[in-house]
C-alpha positions as CSV (number, residue, x, y, z in Angstrom):
1,M,8.0,9.0,-49.0
2,A,7.6,11.3,-45.9
3,K,9.4,10.2,-42.8
4,T,7.1,9.1,-39.9
5,E,7.3,11.6,-36.9
6,L,8.0,9.7,-33.7
7,I,7.7,10.6,-30.0
8,D,10.9,9.6,-28.2
9,S,12.0,7.6,-31.3
10,H,9.3,5.0,-30.8
11,V,5.6,6.2,-30.8
12,S,4.0,7.3,-34.0
13,V,2.6,10.9,-33.7
14,K,0.0,10.0,-36.4
15,Q,-1.2,7.0,-34.3
16,C,-1.5,9.1,-31.2
17,T,-3.4,11.9,-33.0
18,R,-6.0,9.4,-34.4
19,A,-6.3,7.7,-30.9
20,V,-6.7,11.1,-29.1
21,H,-9.3,12.5,-31.5
22,A,-11.4,9.2,-31.4
23,L,-11.2,9.0,-27.6
24,H,-12.1,12.7,-27.1
25,A,-15.0,12.6,-29.5
26,Y,-16.4,9.4,-27.9
27,A,-16.0,10.6,-24.2
28,S,-17.4,14.0,-25.0
29,K,-20.5,12.5,-26.6
30,K,-21.0,10.1,-23.6
31,Q,-20.6,13.0,-21.1
32,K,-23.1,15.2,-22.9
33,E,-25.7,12.3,-22.9
34,Q,-25.0,11.8,-19.2
35,E,-25.5,15.5,-18.3
36,E,-28.9,15.5,-20.1
37,T,-30.2,12.7,-17.9
38,E,-28.7,13.5,-14.5
39,L,-29.5,16.4,-12.2
40,L,-26.1,16.8,-10.6
41,P,-23.0,17.6,-12.8
42,S,-20.5,14.7,-13.4
43,S,-17.0,14.9,-12.1
44,E,-14.0,15.9,-14.4
45,Q,-12.9,13.1,-16.6
46,Y,-9.2,12.5,-16.9
47,V,-7.3,11.1,-19.9
48,W,-5.0,8.3,-18.7
49,L,-1.9,6.7,-20.2
50,Q,-1.7,3.0,-19.4
51,I,1.8,1.5,-19.4
52,T,2.1,-2.3,-19.5
53,V,5.6,-3.7,-18.9
54,K,7.0,-7.2,-19.5
55,R,8.6,-7.7,-16.1
56,M,7.1,-6.6,-12.8
57,H,8.9,-4.0,-10.6
58,P,10.4,-5.8,-7.5
59,E,9.5,-3.0,-5.0
60,H,6.7,-0.6,-4.2
61,K,7.7,3.1,-3.8
62,I,5.8,5.5,-1.7
63,K,7.3,8.6,-3.4
64,P,5.9,9.1,-6.9
65,F,7.9,10.2,-10.0
66,K,7.3,13.6,-11.3
67,I,6.1,13.9,-14.9
68,P,6.1,17.3,-16.5
69,L,3.1,18.5,-18.6
70,K,2.7,21.5,-21.0
71,H,-0.9,22.0,-20.0
72,P,-1.5,21.4,-16.2
73,L,-4.3,19.3,-14.8
74,I,-5.0,21.6,-11.8
75,D,-5.8,25.3,-11.9
76,P,-5.3,26.5,-8.3
77,R,-7.5,29.6,-9.1
78,V,-10.5,27.2,-9.5
79,T,-9.5,24.0,-7.7
80,P,-8.5,24.2,-4.0
81,V,-5.0,22.9,-3.1
82,C,-4.2,21.7,0.5
83,L,-0.7,21.6,2.0
84,I,0.0,19.1,4.9
85,T,3.0,20.2,7.0
86,K,4.9,19.3,10.1
87,D,4.1,20.9,13.5
88,P,3.7,23.8,14.3
89,Q,1.2,24.5,11.6
90,R,1.3,28.3,12.2
91,E,5.0,28.4,11.3
92,Y,4.3,27.3,7.7
93,K,1.2,29.5,7.3
94,D,3.4,32.5,8.2
95,L,6.1,31.2,5.8
96,L,3.6,31.2,2.9
97,E,2.4,34.6,3.7
98,S,6.0,36.0,3.9
99,R,6.8,34.5,0.5
100,K,3.5,35.9,-0.9
101,I,2.2,32.4,-2.0
102,K,-1.6,32.7,-2.3
103,F,-2.5,29.7,-4.4
104,I,-2.5,27.3,-1.4
105,S,-6.0,27.2,-0.1
106,R,-5.5,25.4,3.2
107,V,-2.6,24.4,5.5
108,V,-3.1,21.3,7.8
109,G,-0.6,20.2,10.4
110,I,0.0,16.6,11.7
111,T,-1.5,17.4,15.1
112,K,-4.7,18.8,13.5
113,L,-4.9,15.8,11.2
114,K,-4.8,13.5,14.3
115,G,-7.3,15.6,16.1
116,K,-9.8,17.7,14.1
117,F,-9.7,15.3,11.2
118,K,-9.5,12.0,13.1
119,S,-13.1,11.0,12.4
120,Y,-14.0,9.4,9.1
121,E,-16.6,12.1,8.3
122,A,-14.1,14.9,8.8
123,R,-11.5,13.2,6.6
124,R,-14.1,12.6,3.9
125,M,-15.0,16.3,3.8
126,L,-11.4,17.3,3.6
127,L,-10.9,14.9,0.7
128,K,-14.0,16.3,-1.0
129,E,-13.2,20.0,-0.6
130,N,-9.7,19.8,-2.1
131,G,-8.7,18.9,-5.6
132,M,-5.1,18.3,-4.8
133,F,-2.9,17.6,-1.8
134,L,0.7,18.6,-1.3
135,A,2.7,17.4,1.7
136,D,6.1,18.1,3.4
137,E,8.4,15.2,2.2
138,R,9.4,14.7,5.9
139,V,5.9,13.5,6.9
140,I,5.1,11.4,3.8
141,P,5.7,8.1,5.6
142,L,3.2,9.0,8.3
143,L,0.3,9.8,6.0
144,P,-1.0,6.4,4.8
145,G,-1.9,5.5,8.3
146,L,-3.5,8.9,9.1
147,L,-5.4,9.5,5.9
148,G,-6.7,6.0,5.1
149,K,-7.3,4.2,1.8
150,K,-10.0,6.6,0.5
151,W,-7.2,9.0,-0.5
152,F,-5.6,6.2,-2.6
153,D,-8.9,5.1,-4.0
154,A,-9.7,8.6,-5.2
155,K,-6.2,8.9,-6.7
156,K,-5.4,12.0,-4.5
157,Q,-2.3,10.8,-2.8
158,P,-0.4,13.7,-1.2
159,I,2.5,14.9,-3.4
160,P,5.9,15.3,-1.6
161,V,7.4,18.8,-1.7
162,C,10.5,20.3,0.0
163,L,9.5,23.2,2.2
164,T,13.0,24.2,3.1
165,R,14.1,25.3,-0.4
166,K,14.8,28.9,-1.1
167,D,12.6,29.0,-4.2
168,L,9.5,27.7,-2.3
169,K,7.1,29.3,-4.7
170,G,8.7,27.7,-7.7
171,E,8.8,24.3,-5.9
172,L,5.0,24.4,-5.2
173,E,4.2,25.7,-8.7
174,R,6.1,22.8,-10.3
175,A,4.4,20.3,-8.1
176,I,1.0,21.6,-9.0
177,E,1.7,21.8,-12.8
178,S,3.1,18.2,-13.0
179,S,1.5,14.8,-13.2
180,Y,2.8,11.8,-11.2
181,M,3.5,8.1,-11.8
182,H,3.0,5.9,-8.7
183,Q,5.2,2.8,-9.1
184,N,3.6,-0.4,-8.2
185,R,4.5,-4.2,-8.2
186,G,2.2,-5.1,-11.0
187,T,2.7,-5.0,-14.8
188,C,0.3,-2.1,-15.5
189,T,0.6,1.5,-14.4
190,S,-1.6,4.5,-15.2
191,V,-0.6,8.2,-15.4
192,K,-2.9,11.2,-15.9
193,I,-1.9,13.1,-19.0
194,G,-4.8,15.3,-19.7
195,L,-8.4,16.4,-19.0
196,L,-11.5,15.8,-21.2
197,S,-11.9,19.6,-21.0
198,H,-8.6,19.9,-22.8
199,T,-8.5,20.1,-26.6
200,P,-7.1,17.0,-28.4
201,E,-4.1,19.2,-29.4
202,N,-3.4,20.0,-25.8
203,I,-3.5,16.3,-24.8
204,L,-1.1,15.5,-27.7
205,D,1.3,18.2,-26.5
206,N,1.2,16.6,-22.9
207,M,2.0,13.2,-24.4
208,K,5.0,14.5,-26.3
209,I,6.5,16.0,-23.2
210,S,5.5,13.3,-20.7
211,F,6.6,10.1,-22.7
212,P,10.4,10.5,-22.2
213,A,10.1,11.2,-18.5
214,I,7.7,8.2,-18.0
215,V,10.0,5.8,-19.9
216,N,13.1,6.9,-18.0
217,N,11.4,6.0,-14.7
218,I,10.7,2.5,-15.8
219,K,13.4,-0.1,-15.1
220,G,14.6,-1.4,-18.5
221,N,13.1,1.7,-20.4
222,W,11.8,0.8,-23.8
223,D,13.1,-2.8,-23.6
224,N,10.7,-3.4,-20.7
225,I,7.6,-1.7,-22.2
226,Q,5.1,-4.0,-23.8
227,S,2.3,-1.6,-24.8
228,L,0.9,1.9,-24.4
229,H,-2.8,2.7,-24.3
230,I,-5.0,5.8,-23.6
231,K,-8.4,5.9,-21.9
232,T,-10.7,8.0,-19.7
233,N,-12.1,7.1,-16.3
234,S,-14.9,5.0,-17.8
235,S,-14.0,4.3,-21.5
236,I,-12.2,1.4,-23.2
237,S,-8.5,1.8,-23.9
238,L,-7.2,2.6,-27.4
239,P,-3.7,1.3,-28.3
240,I,-1.1,3.8,-29.4
241,W,2.0,1.6,-29.4
242,T,3.0,-2.1,-28.9
243,C,6.2,-3.9,-29.1
244,E,7.1,-6.7,-31.6
245,L,5.7,-10.1,-30.6
246,G,8.9,-12.1,-31.4
247,D,11.9,-12.9,-29.3
248,A,14.3,-10.4,-31.1
249,T,15.9,-7.5,-29.3
250,G,13.1,-5.3,-27.8
251,G,10.4,-7.9,-28.6
252,R,7.7,-9.2,-26.3
253,W,9.7,-12.4,-25.5
254,D,13.2,-10.9,-25.5
255,G,15.2,-12.7,-22.8
256,M,12.3,-14.9,-21.8
257,V,12.6,-17.7,-24.3
258,Q,15.3,-20.4,-23.8
259,S,17.8,-21.1,-26.5
260,K,17.7,-24.5,-28.3
261,D,20.8,-25.8,-26.4
262,A,19.4,-24.7,-23.0
263,S,16.1,-26.3,-23.7
264,E,17.7,-29.6,-24.7
265,E,19.8,-29.6,-21.5
266,S,16.9,-29.0,-19.4
267,K,14.9,-31.8,-21.2
268,L,17.8,-34.2,-20.5
269,D,17.9,-33.2,-16.9
270,E,14.2,-33.8,-16.5
271,D,14.5,-37.2,-18.2
272,S,17.2,-38.3,-15.8
273,D,15.3,-37.1,-12.8
274,S,12.2,-38.9,-13.9
275,N,14.2,-42.2,-14.4
276,D,15.7,-41.9,-10.9
277,T,12.2,-41.4,-9.5
278,D,10.9,-44.4,-11.3
279,M,13.7,-46.6,-10.0
280,D,13.2,-45.4,-6.5
281,S,9.4,-46.0,-6.7
282,E,10.0,-49.6,-8.0
283,E,12.5,-50.3,-5.1
284,H,10.1,-49.0,-2.5
285,S,6.8,-50.4,-3.8
286,I,5.4,-52.8,-1.1
287,T,2.1,-54.6,-1.2
288,P,-0.5,-54.4,1.7
289,K,0.1,-58.1,2.4
290,E,3.8,-57.5,2.9
291,V,3.1,-54.5,5.3
292,K,0.8,-56.8,7.4
293,Q,3.3,-59.5,7.6
294,K,6.1,-57.1,8.6
295,R,3.9,-55.5,11.5
296,S,3.1,-59.0,12.8
297,T,6.7,-60.1,12.8
298,E,7.8,-56.9,14.6
299,G,5.1,-57.5,17.2
300,A,6.2,-61.0,17.8
301,E,9.8,-60.0,18.3
302,K,8.9,-57.3,20.8
303,K,6.8,-59.8,22.9
304,K,9.7,-62.3,23.0
305,A,12.1,-59.6,24.0
306,K,9.8,-58.5,26.9
307,I,9.3,-62.2,28.1
308,A,13.1,-62.7,28.1
309,K,13.6,-59.6,30.2
310,G,11.0,-59.9,32.9
311,G,9.4,-63.3,32.6
312,P,6.0,-64.2,31.3
313,V,3.6,-61.3,31.0
314,K,0.2,-61.6,32.5
315,S,-2.8,-59.8,31.2
316,A,-4.5,-57.1,33.3
317,K,-7.6,-59.3,33.7
318,S,-5.7,-62.3,35.0
319,A,-3.8,-60.1,37.5
320,L,-7.1,-58.8,38.9
321,I,-8.6,-62.3,39.3
322,G,-5.5,-63.6,41.1
323,K,-5.7,-61.0,43.8
324,K,-7.2,-61.8,47.2
325,P,-9.6,-59.4,49.0
326,G,-7.9,-57.0,51.3
327,R,-4.5,-57.4,49.8
328,P,-2.8,-54.7,47.9
């Protein structure tokens, strides 16, 4: 019997091939039908890898993890790439020219981002005109407030790059050729691993290269991964790998199910707590009649104490009647 080929010792290549071919055929058919009925061309469809984990990540990271790909998602010869830099902007434009870097379409400084692109319409046009955004890693913390949520809704978050490296051209090329995983606090994360314009074989090549890098950037690695699916922007997701459903090592409930001894101890603790609560409730249960009697007794005692201290207490009405006119 032939040995099953696996990606990163876990995912079956045969299952991935079947899922990629089925998804590619379905999405291509839907896109062709849509183009026949619509006047404007539809936007490029991405192929996404959905990673579902067992335990949520405790913190949200602004800086994404770089995921290598064999077949890039962006071609700077066709898709414009914008670079956001520190001030002064002219210094970095001259730097790109001196290094003969011609695949960056536009350079925008922080001052220009606050001025020329301050209005919503200007920022929307900047987002629409560029397919990818790179940014100096020193200004990344400032960008969420300057750009707004539309960048994140469009999945065009600026990718941090180091503009002080000697091999600046290689740094920018690697940033454009890679995909990125944005770590969130939920249990599901999506990563772009291909385009619908790619062939199924190209998408499969990207899966083989990207899987190890994706798993290494997840806390717990394979022990924390519950399932892997692939989908396009608008399609259903197809499963390519799922963990065992038992509580064995690497299973869905590994480390989440209590042992028999621990469950018995917790049950005994709960029983003792419930018994203590019942005893307390029995000791402190008082009828409404007893409450009324208690209040009347307390009121009588207060009245007696007041009389003993200052003599008989007159009511306000009797005090007013006893007064003579003209006397204070």
